[in-house]
Every structure is written in structure tokens, then in C-alpha cells.
C-alpha positions, 0 to 999 in steps of 0.5 A: 719861901719868903721869910722876913724874920725869925724870933728865936724864942717865944713863950707867948706865940704858941700856947703852953710851948717854948717856940720859935716864930717865923715871919713870912712876907706878904699878905692878900689883905691890907688891914689898917691896924696890922702890927706887921705892916712892913711885911705887907707894904714894903718890898722884901729885902731878901730876908732869911733863907729857909735853909738858914731857918731850918739849920737853926731849928735843927740845933734847937731840937730837944730845947724848943717844942714848937714853931709858929709860922705867921706873917703876913699870910703864910699860906701865900707861900708856894713852898709852905708844904715843904717847909712845914714838912721839914719842921715836922720831920725834926720833931717840932709841933707847928702852929699856923697863923692865918687870915682864913682866905685859903681854906683848901690849902689850910685843910690840905696841910692839916690833913697831911699832918703838917699843922698841930694848931691853927690861929685864925684872925676874925677881922670883924662881923660880916658887914664890916669885914671888907672895911676892916680888912682894907678892901673895897669889897670882899667875898666871905665864902673862903672865910666861912669855909675856914671857920666851918673847918676849924669848928669841926674839931679836926684840928686844935684851933683858936679864933682871935680879933684885934679890937680897934676903936675905929672899927669895932663896937660891942655889937660887932663883936657879939655878931662875931660870936654868933659866927664862930659859935661852938668854938673852943677858944676866942681871944679879944686882943688889945690893939697895940700901935707898932709904929708902922701901921698902914693907917696911922690914925687908929686907937684902941680902947682903954684897958678898962673899956676893953675889959668891959666889952670882954665881960659882956662878950664872955656872957654870950661866949664863955670860952672868950679870953682877953689877950694883951691885958689882965682879965681882972 
């Protein structure tokens, strides 16, 4: 496991749970707006040993309820199964953040009871997926497979899109809702410039603009919610 950071307490990352968040190193995509870009573009400087993270968690049993495992892309990690099993054995719920490019690994972990909640990023509509993922071209069969699996109801899940003015129009997001139709949760996330983006020339919509987009999307997919700003 290449773990770059540990957030010891979060009330936001895991819905309705007090949790810790583990940030894994590395990603197979290069999304220009990634807010954890240093986990993608910089060489790992050693980070935190998995044993250290597990030791911390063992001391928080009965206080924390869950652990979020994010990145980067956590499913790149060869030891992810053993790591999640150790967390589950301590009695914690596990939330996994993924870009959906490893559907077989995702299914395997879920079916082994090692994941309780999945959050999958939907980068854009099909036509603009490669562009928004920082790729010249992209086969979307893995994305399709992950979406179908999460729509099956086998695991509690959400889909989410970080909305960037340079990449997303209302029409793009409405196309996404067709793709994930039948989902239980879809979040439109306000873009935030973390200061270390892969592309420094990006902008988000204003809160008012994004709220207007959200209202139109919600008419088509009522389970849509806003994240990062108020829905009023």
C-alpha cells in the first residue's frame, strides 16, 4: 500500500458517519481539475506505512465509525484487499472512492464484504470523457461495467461529478443523467481550486450558476443533490 496521507477525522467524507480518510498514491487518469493532483503528478516520498494507519485505527475503535479510502485511485494498490480486510476486522465500515476503471476488482472487493459504500466519479458525458480525464482517447467499457454494477443495487453507492466550467455544460450533465438513470444518489460538486491542479487555467461556475444547472438536472433526475454549496 502506498498511503500518502491520513485525515484522522472527517464528518463530510462518509455520509452520516464519523470517519477517518486514507489517501492512496497514484492514479491512472490525469483529470486536469483533480484536487489531489500531487498524489498523481509527484513522486511518492514514502508517505505513511499501512501498519501505522492500522495502528491508529485500532486505537479509535468505538470512537470512529468508518474509514474512507480515496486517492488517487485506491484500486491501483496491489495490497488493497488485505488492507480493507484489516480495517473491516476492526469493525469499521469502509467507503471506497473510485474512478470506475477497475470494475472486476471493485466487484470482487464488494462481494467479499470488504466495502460498504462506493462513491464513483463520473467525469463527464461519454463524448467528453477522455478530454475530461486528461486522456487522448479512452475505452469506456470499464466505466460502463462499473456503472451497471453500482446500479444493480448490490452495494450502497453514489455517483458524483465535479462541475468545471471549462469542461461541463448543462447538456453534458443531462447526458450523464441518462447514463446513470436509476441511481439512488447523484451529486454535483462545486469545483474548488486547491492550488495544485494539473491545469492551472480552470474555473468553476458561480454558486448561482451551478444552482441553476442543478435545478434543471434535478427535474430530470430527482435524486440529484448539490455538494459544496447550499441547494437553496
